[in-house]
N, C-alpha and C positions, 0 to 999 in steps of 0.2 A: 109623689111629685104632684104639684099643682101648676096651673097656668096663671101667670100674673094678669090681673084684670087691666093693667095699664099697658105693659109692653108685650104681652102675650108670650113671654118666654117661660120655660118650665123652671120651677124652683122647689126646694125642700122647705116646707113651712116649719119644720122642726128646728131649723138652724136659727139660733138667737142672734139678735143684733149685737155687733161688736164695736161699733163706733158711735160717737155722740150723734152724728147726723142720722144714722139708722135708728137710734133710740128715739130721737125727736120725730122722725117719720112714723115710727110705730105709735107714738103718743097721738099724733094727728090721725092715724088710721083708726085708732080706738075711739078717740073722743070727738073727732070732727067728721070724718068721712065714713065711719062704720064699715070699713073694709079690711080690718085686721085679719091676717091669715090668708088674704087674697092677693097681697102685693109682695113682689120679690124684694130682696134686700137692696138691690140697685135702685129700684124706684123709691123705696122707703128712704134711702140715703138722699136722693135728689129732692124728695119732698121735704125731708128734714132740713137740708141746707137752705132751701128757699124759705122755709118757715123761720129758721134762725136769722136769715138776712132781712126778711120783710115783715114778719108778724111781730113787731116790737110789743104789742099788747099782750103777748104770751110770755114775756120775760118773767 
């Protein structure tokens, strides 16, 4: 178990993203924020949803 750097909740980094928003959040974690493996799926989902709504240059 690890602690999310954003919300401070514990999560299992071995669980893979299962939604489009989580996958988009993971992409951002890897390519933009460099915090992949440090962010829980809930925060990845939130980040992914915001990215899909507002970062049109990444389409």
